[in-house]
Residue, then its C-alpha position, 0 to 999 in steps of 0.5 A: m743115033r747121037r743120043s745112043f752115042l752119048i749114052i755109051a760115052w757116059i757109061v764108059l766115063a762113069a765106069s772109068f770114074a768108078w774104077a778110079a775112085g774105088s781102086s785097090i792098090g797092092v804094094f809088094i815090098p821085096g824086103v821090109r819097110q822099116g829101115s829101108p827108105i826106098y820101100d818106105m817111100l814106095a808105100a808112102g806115095a801110095e798112101r798119099l794117093a789113097a788119102e786124096r781119093p775116097g774109096t781107094t785102098v792100099r794094102i802093103y805086103e812085106a815079103g822079107f829078105n829071102q829073095a828065093e821066096w819073092e816070086d811065090k809070095l808075089t804069086s800068092f799076093v796077086a792070086t787073091g784078085n784083090f788089086d787093080i794095080v800092084l806096085t813094087s820096086n826092086p831091080s830084081m822085080p821085072e823078071l819076077v813080074a814077067n813070070v807072074s804076069r803070064s799066069f795073071p794076064r789081066q793084072k796091072f803092075i807098076i815097077l819102080d827101080g826096074y826096067l821091063t818094056g813090051n808087057p802091055n800090063v806093066y809100066s816100069a821106071l828105072y832110076n839113072q843111078l849112074e848120075q846118083g853114083y857120080i855125084a856122090g863119088y865126086l863129092a866124096g872125092l873132092a872132100s877126101i883131097s880137100g885137107m878138111k878135118g877127118t880126111n887124109s892124103e891116101k886117096k882111098v874111098g870105100m863102099i859097104i854094100g848089102q850085096n852085089y846085084p846088077v844095078m849095083d855092079r853096072m850103075i852104082i859102083p861104076g858111077f861112084e868110081q867115075g865121080l871119084k876119078a873126076a875129082d882125082p884119077a888116082f883115087q882107089l875105091d875099096v868095096r866091101v860086101l856085108g852079105n845082108w841088109y841088117d847086120a849093123a855089128k858086122a857093118a861097123d867092123l867093115a867100116r873100121s877096117l876100111f878106116a884102118a886101111g886109109v879110107d876117109v869117106i864111105l858110102p854105105i848102101c846096106g839097109s838098116a845095117s848102115q847104123g853100124v857104119i855111122k857109129a864107126a864113122q863117129d868113133a873114127g872122126r871120118w865121113l860118110v855120103f848117103f844114098d836114097n834118103d835124107e839121113f842128115a839127122r841120123a848123124p849130124g857132123v858125120i854126113l857130107g851129103c845125101v843124094v836121094l831118090h824121090q821114090d815117094m813122088l814117083s810112086y804117087g805120080t805113076l799111080k795117079a796117072a794109072l788111075e786117071g788112065t794116062l799111064k802108058f802100060g807097056k812102056a819103060d822110062i829112065v828117070g834121073m836128076k833132070e826129071g827131079y827124081i834124083e837130087l843132091l840135098q844142096q839146100h840142107p843146112d848140114y851140107s852148107k855147114y860141113v862142106p866147104k864152099a869151094i867143094r859145093d861150087k864144083v859139085d853144083e856145077a856137075v849137077r847143072a851139067i847133068k841136068s842140062g845134058a852136058l854131062a850124060f850117062k848111058v844107062p844099061t837097061l839090065 
């Protein structure tokens, strides 16, 4: 009896190891990788994992900018039956994955930057972008009222966004505005909508109009179109704060700070846990600064070079308060 039990256990373990060692990962990008740091990190995390596991393959599919096509493209991607796990990222993906998973009930999904609980084949993790927005806004506000070169007394800060969507409207903008008003309650936030994620010329026009209206700091969240915002800031001698990725090298002397998402780490970590059998499918997590997936790049030399120490000290204190739980934000699960 004991011998039979050991044989069965060995077979189960061997099958599990074979699956993990020879797994196929499909990365579904609802957009394009180039010029989209969040999607590039998504793919990079999967590629790093595959490089460490012989026999593990990664196929990356870029679904483009037309959101109306994403569900059909995801359906076709999954219908191939080629993937043990499909990894994706976008606040819109939980609804689409829920629809597609009904037709493919054995397919495992991981959704980052989204929230879906209760589906036994889906794990999701939502970033606490209230925290991210707050720190970016607090930094922007403190710089704007500091009197440093390139600022004014107008107490106006701007955002240029690709489009409105639930996370933007319910977390990023409110968090950014809370940070601004923590610096000074009199701040006004001027949000301009580009309408796409790639039109750099139009983004530059929007940035110039914001600067003409008295704005001295802009947060651009508009994909590759942010290059136009950078050019306008350089021409006007004004400032930017950035989301999601380390962008300092793109515009030295113009970027105050970057509040990044470590999606490459989360992509790698969740896939690794899934292949090792420890990821809890059916669960949804919320992750942020405490967990290490949102970070202000405080150690970057440009941050120290261009942001006065008095401002850095106040922002550092806010970061510590968030990590300790003294400053907390309740996340809407959308």
